N, C-alpha and C positions, 0 to 999 in steps of 0.2 A: 504494500500500500504506500503510495507516494504521499508525502506530507510536505508542508511548507512551514516557514517561520522557525526552522530549526527543531521542529517537533521530531522525536525519534521515529525511525522506521520500526514498527512492531512485528516481531516474529516469535515463533514458538517451536519447540522440539522436545525430543525425549532422549535420555540415555537409555537405549534399548538393551535389555539383557535377557538371557535365557540360561537354562542349565544344559550343558553339553549333552547331546544324545549319546556320546561315547562314554564319558566318565562322570557325568552329573556335576562337573565343575562349572563355576560361573563363567559365562562368556558375554562380551559386550560387542554390540553391532556397530561397525564403522562403515561409512559410505565414502566413496571416492567420487568427487565432482570434477569431471574433465575440464570444465570452464575455468576452474581455479587451480586445477591439479593439486587438490588437497584432500586430506582425510579428515572427516568430521563426524559428529553425531547428526542423525537425521533432523532437519529443521527447515523452516521456510517462513516466508512473510505471511502474515495474517490477511485474510480477505476482509473487506470492509464490513465492520460490525461483528466479526467473528470472535467468539470467546477464545482466549488463549489455549485452554486445555483442548477444546474441540479442534483448533488449528494444529496443535502438537500431534494429536492422534491422526489427523488427516495427513499431515506431512510424513509421518512414519509410514503410513500405508502407501502413499504416493512414491516415496523414495526407496522403500525396502520391499514392498509387496507383502509385509506382515501386518496382521492385526495385533493389537496389544491391549494390555490391561494397565491403565495408568495407576501409579502408586504415589509415593510422597513427592511433594513439590521440592525441586532443587533450586539453587540460587539462580536469579536472573543475571545474565551476562550482558554487560554494556560495553560497546566499543564503537569506533568510527569505521564505517564502511563507505568507501568512495567519498570521504570527506563529510559524511552525514552520521549523526548519532544513530545507533541501532541498539534495541533492547530485545534480547531473546529470553523468553520465559521457558524454563525446562522442568520436566518431570522425569522421575524414574518410571520405567514402564517395562513390564514383562511381555516378551513376544509370545504370541500364541500360534495360530495357524498362519501359513503364508508361504510364498515362494518368490524369490527375487528374480526379476527379469531386467537385464541391462537396458538403459534408455539414454536419451540425450543428456539428461540432467545428472544421472548417477550411472556410471558405467561399471562399477565394481562394488562389492560388499564383502566384508570380512567379519567373522565371529572370532574374537580373540580373548584370551585371558586378560584380566585387568592390567597387569604389568605390560604386556605386549601392546594392549590398546593404548595405554598412555604413551608408549614409545612411538607408535604409529601416527597418533594424532598430530596434525600440523601445527595447530595453535595451542600455546600454553593455557589459554583460558578454557579450552576444551579438556585439557589434561586434568585440571582441577575438578571438573565435573565427575571424573571417574572416582576420585577420593570421596566426593560428596555422595555418589551412589553407594559406595561400599559402606559409608557411615549410616546412610538411610536404611540399608538392608540389615545391618547389624541391630538397629533399633526397631525394626518392624516386628 
């Protein structure tokens, strides 16, 4: 959603997780966006009037092909994108059913253990969200 007067661009996403089908260990979903050549958590801009949680779940499905069950709210991340302030609201979310199909926006998806996910994430602000997820799951 484009805004004026320095109002932030509002976006939402999830730190998507599952238990590995192989060993039941925690895995975190990362997506690769070819436009930016980066690895991040699934997220995207909110539609006009869209509730942030609704937008987060929608973006997860659009970018990963997976449905999810949202859990605890995670910190909102604020940064400049193309010289404009951007605020991304995040939730922890457990992946349920789904299947990834590469597309123009997201060409690769990886399920990684938390340490490997932190190493693969391009932005430090996204790495912090892995720790926040782990803390939220410990207290759930």
